N, C-alpha and C positions, 0 to 999 in steps of 0.2 A: 718469428724471424726475427733476426738481430737487428737492433738499431744502434747507431753512434751520433755523439756530438760533434764529429767532425766532417758532416755532411749535409746538406739541407736542399732543398727545393725551393726558388725563390722568383720574384720578377726583380727586373734590374732595370733601374730608369736610365735614359741614355745618357753616355758620358758628358755630353754638353750640358746637361741639369745638374751636374754632382758639384760645382763650385759653391753655389747657395746653401747646398745640404751639408757639404763638407766642412763650410764654415761654421755652422752650429754645431757639429760634431765633434771636431778638433777641439771646441771648448768645453763641450758638455758630456761627450760619450768615451766611458772608459774602454769601450770595445772600437774605438775607431781604427786603430790599427790591424785589427782582427778581421772586420767584415766590411765590405763594400755596401754603399747605400743599396738597401734592399727592401722588398716586401716580403715576408716570409710565407710560404706557401706549406711546408712540411720541415719539421725540425723536432727532434733528432730525426736522421733517415737512414736507410740502409747504407752499409759499408760500399766505399768505392769498388771493391771487388765485385760488385753485384751489379753496378752500374750498365756494364756489356750487356747482361740479360734483360735489363728493362729498357734499354733503348728503344727496340722496335715497339713495346708498347707506348711508352711516350710520344714517339714521333707519330705513330698511328693517331693517337690521341689528339695531340695538338694540331695536327693537319685538318682534323675535323671541328677545330673551335675557332670562331671568329675572333679576329683581334678586336681591341676595343679601346677607347681613350679614356684616360681618368684624368680628373683635376686634383690639384694639391693645391688647398687654399688655407686651411687652419691647422694650428697645432693642437692636440690634447694631451693628455696623460694619464697614466694608470697609477693609481694609488696601492702601494705595494704594504706599505705598514704606516704607522704613524709618521705622518711628514715624509716619507720615501716615495719618491714619484720617477717614473719613466716617462720621458717627453718624447711625442710621435706625430709625424704628420698624417694628416688623415686622407687617405685617397678616397675619391668619391666620383663615381657610384660605387660603394662597397659592395655591391650585391652582386657586381659582375665579376670581382675577384672570388667573392666566397662560390660563386657558381663554378668558377675555373678549377678552384681548391676541391671542390666537391667532386667534380669529375675526376681529377688526378688522384683523388683518395680511392677510386675504384680499382686502380692498378696497385696500390699498396696501402689498404684499408688500416694495417695496423700501424701507419705512420701518423695517425691521428692526434697526437700529444698536444698540439696546440688548440685543438677542439674541445678538450677537457677542461678547459678551464672555465670558471663561474659563469661567464658571460658567452662561453663559445668562442668559435673562431673569430678574431676582429682583426681584417687587415689594417696593418700599420706599417709606417718607415721609421723605426727608432733613430731618434738623433741625441738623446743623452738621459742623463740620470740627475735628479736633483735631491737634495735634503734640505727640507726646512720649508714653511708656507711664505715666509718673507722672500725668499729666493725663487719660489715658484710664481709667484706673484711680480717680481721685478722681471723675471724674463719673459713672462707673459706680453709685457707693457713692451718690452724691448722688442719683442718678436713681432708684435702687432704694427709697430711702427716701421719696420724696415722690411718685413717680410714681402716679396714679389710674388705671388701666384704664378704656378704652370701647370701645364698640361703635357701629357706624353700618351703615345699611343702603345699598348701593350700587344706586343707583337710576338713574343717568345718566351718560354719557361725555360729556366736554367738550373742545372744540377751543378752545386758548388762543392769544395771538398779543400782540407787542409789537412797537414801533417798532424799528428797526435801529440804535439809539445806546445807548450804554453805560449810560445811567441810566433808561432805559425800564422799565415793569412789564408783567407779562404780564395781559392781560384777557381774561375769558371772551368768546369771540365767537358761538360755538355749544352747545347744550346738546341732547344726545340721550336722550330717556328710554327706559328699559327697561321691561319687562312686569312 
C-alpha cells in the first residue's frame, strides 16, 4: 500500500494545555508551524484519499478502546548524531499509548515505520531540536526550573493531513472517540 508524509495518526492534547507546549516549541522546534502539539501513532500514513475507506475500521476499533489518562512530567531527548538532539515530553504511562498504537496497526499494519527504529515505538511529544551538549544542559536546567507537569485524558485518535507543499500545516480531518 502507498504511504505519504502528508498524513498521520496522532493523539492531540486538549487546546487548553497547548500554551506551555507551544512556548517551548516556538523557540526550539523547526516544525512549529507545520505540526500542532501531538503524539505520533503512525507516520507516514495512507493518502488522504483513503481516509473514507478506513473510517469505519477506525471508528469501530476506537469505540472499543477505553479512554485513559496520561501525565507529562519530564522532558527527554533522542540523540541522533554527535551532539544533535530531539527534545520531547515523555507521556506516562507510555504502555497505554503503545497498546493503543498496536491495536490501530491491525487496521494498517504496513504503517509501522515508527516501530522500526532501533528501540521500537517510543511515544513522545516533540518540542524541539538542539545542537550541542552545552545547549542541551542549559535547556534541561531551564526546563526543570520552569516546567509545570500536566495530565490529560486521551479520549480520541485523530487523522491529520496537510497539502504536499513545504509551507502547509497539518489539520485534523477525522476524530475517532474512544469509550
